[in-house]
VOBA-1610 file (N, C-alpha, C; in pm, whole numbers, padded with zeros to 5 digits, always signed):
BEGIN
Pro+00079-00155-00048Pro+00007+00010+00009Pro+00095+00121+00010Tyr+00008+00221-00058Tyr+00118+00353-00081Tyr+00054+00439+00028Gly+00101+00577+00102Gly+00041+00649+00143Gly+00024+00608+00317Pro-00039+00683+00384Pro-00073+00675+00557Pro-00165+00540+00557Gly-00171+00475+00646Gly-00264+00340+00661Gly-00374+00392+00718Thr-00404+00496+00779Thr-00509+00552+00861Thr-00523+00700+00804Arg-00659+00730+00785Arg-00695+00848+00778Arg-00738+00939+00898Arg-00726+01072+00884Arg-00754+01133+01062Arg-00921+01177+01025Met-00956+01131+01156Met-01073+01163+01206Met-01103+01299+01263Thr-01213+01368+01263Thr-01200+01474+01291Thr-01260+01474+01447Val-01239+01580+01518Val-01314+01556+01644Val-01459+01484+01643Arg-01526+01584+01595Arg-01687+01609+01590Arg-01717+01468+01567Tyr-01668+01302+01516Tyr-01695+01191+01468Tyr-01654+01153+01626Tyr-01581+01180+01693Tyr-01558+01095+01816Tyr-01647+01157+01890Leu-01700+01295+01911Leu-01797+01322+01975Leu-01918+01267+01989Val-01972+01294+01837Val-02059+01201+01799Val-02099+01052+01862Ala-01985+00994+01853Ala-01987+00835+01883Ala-01985+00849+02038Val-01916+00936+02102Val-01925+00926+02250Val-02042+00944+02306Leu-02160+01051+02225Leu-02268+01084+02262Leu-02370+00947+02258Phe-02366+00889+02105Phe-02447+00766+02115Phe-02394+00678+02204Ile-02264+00639+02235Ile-02247+00518+02326Ile-02321+00589+02474Leu-02340+00696+02523Leu-02408+00769+02647Leu-02560+00757+02654Phe-02588+00759+02530Phe-02733+00745+02551Phe-02820+00644+02540Asp-02737+00529+02451Asp-02757+00428+02403Asp-02753+00351+02544Ile-02624+00373+02638Ile-02646+00261+02745Ile-02707+00368+02859Glu-02773+00455+02857Glu-02917+00500+02942Glu-02977+00451+02896Val-03046+00441+02800Val-03146+00356+02722Val-03157+00221+02783Ile-03040+00131+02793Ile-03036-00005+02858Ile-03120+00026+02975Phe-03111+00115+03064Phe-03158+00110+03188Phe-03330+00085+03160Phe-03368+00133+03065Phe-03536+00110+03064Phe-03564-00036+03058Leu-03475-00128+03025Leu-03525-00242+02971Leu-03580-00313+03133Pro-03483-00312+03217Pro-03538-00399+03377Pro-03681-00304+03416Trp-03664-00197+03430Trp-03743-00133+03441Trp-03908-00175+03370Ala-03908-00200+03223Ala-04020-00224+03191Ala-04045-00355+03193Val-03950-00450+03234Val-04020-00590+03223Val-04015-00622+03396Val-04028-00528+03473Val-04086-00509+03620Val-04204-00437+03664Leu-04206-00345+03527Leu-04348-00236+03548Leu-04468-00308+03631Arg-04521-00421+03578Arg-04627-00484+03624Arg-04630-00514+03743Asp-04556-00551+03800Asp-04492-00604+03955Asp-04508-00487+04042Phe-04421-00377+03994Phe-04421-00269+04043Phe-04613-00170+04082Ile-04682-00196+03988Ile-04775-00132+04023Ile-04848-00220+04103Asp-04823-00330+04130Asp-04907-00405+04209Asp-04904-00361+04358Asn-04753-00316+04385Asn-04697-00319+04490Asn-04718-00162+04567Ser-04649-00114+04679Ser-04675-00026+04693Ser-04547+00097+04642Leu-04420+00031+04560Leu-04336+00081+04506Leu-04390+00157+04368Gly-04489+00151+04335Gly-04551+00162+04181Gly-04543+00305+04157Leu-04620+00378+04242Leu-04591+00533+04222Leu-04487+00591+04233Phe-04376+00562+04292Phe-04233+00586+04357Phe-04152+00546+04240Ala-04176+00423+04191Ala-04073+00428+04063Ala-04142+00472+03954Leu-04265+00483+03942Leu-04303+00570+03811Leu-04218+00710+03791Ile-04246+00793+03904Ile-04185+00902+03939Ile-04042+00929+03888Glu-03971+00835+03974Glu-03814+00822+03941Glu-03802+00799+03802Met-03866+00695+03706Met-03861+00670+03557Met-03900+00814+03508Phe-03992+00868+03553Phe-04025+01025+03473Phe-03890+01096+03525Val-03845+01089+03625Val-03721+01199+03669Val-03593+01172+03569Phe-03557+01045+03543Phe-03469+00998+03486Phe-03462+01023+03339Ile-03621+01007+03274Ile-03621+01061+03100Ile-03621+01214+03154Gly-03673+01312+03202Gly-03615+01409+03211Gly-03496+01469+03208Ile-03415+01417+03318Ile-03274+01425+03327Ile-03212+01386+03140Leu-03256+01261+03084Leu-03193+01254+02982Leu-03223+01338+02823Leu-03372+01370+02841Leu-03407+01511+02765Leu-03319+01621+02758Val-03276+01645+02902Val-03221+01805+02920Val-03108+01785+02877Gly-03000+01644+02897Gly-02914+01657+02838Gly-02916+01612+02680Tyr-02998+01573+02612Tyr-03027+01539+02460Tyr-03058+01705+02411Thr-03092+01758+02483Thr-03152+01902+02434Thr-03028+02002+02446Tyr-02941+01977+02498Tyr-02814+02060+02573Tyr-02750+02008+02443Ala-02717+01900+02401Ala-02624+01874+02321Ala-02675+01892+02193Trp-02791+01913+02178Trp-02851+01972+02008Trp-02846+02082+01988Lys-02862+02177+02132Lys-02830+02343+02111Lys-02722+02345+02088Lys-02630+02287+02147Lys-02464+02308+02149Lys-02410+02260+02002Gly-02509+02230+01932Gly-02484+02168+01797Gly-02365+02043+01816Ala-02354+01970+01884Ala-02260+01837+01909Ala-02365+01709+01790Leu-02477+01711+01798Leu-02533+01606+01684Leu-02496+01676+01530Glu-02467+01745+01492Glu-02507+01819+01368Glu-02313+01762+01301Trp-02353+01709+01187Trp-02276+01658+01109Trp-02250+01731+00988Glu-02095+01811+01006Glu-02077+01910+00888Glu-01942+01874+00808
//
C-alpha cells in the first residue's frame, strides 16, 4: 500500500460516537424497569418507581436538548 494507513478523523466524529454510546447505555436502563413494571404497579413501590423513571427521562431529555442546542449532533 502507498500512503498513510489510517485517515485522520475529526473530533466531531468522536463526539458523536461518545454521545451515541452515552445515550445508548442510558436507554438500556429502561429494559429492566419495563420488565418489572407490572410488579411495581401491584405493590406500594409503583408510584415511586413511576416518578423516578419520569425524573430519569427528564434528565435524559435535558442532556439531549443541551447537546442538540450546542450543535454536537450536527454533522458537517
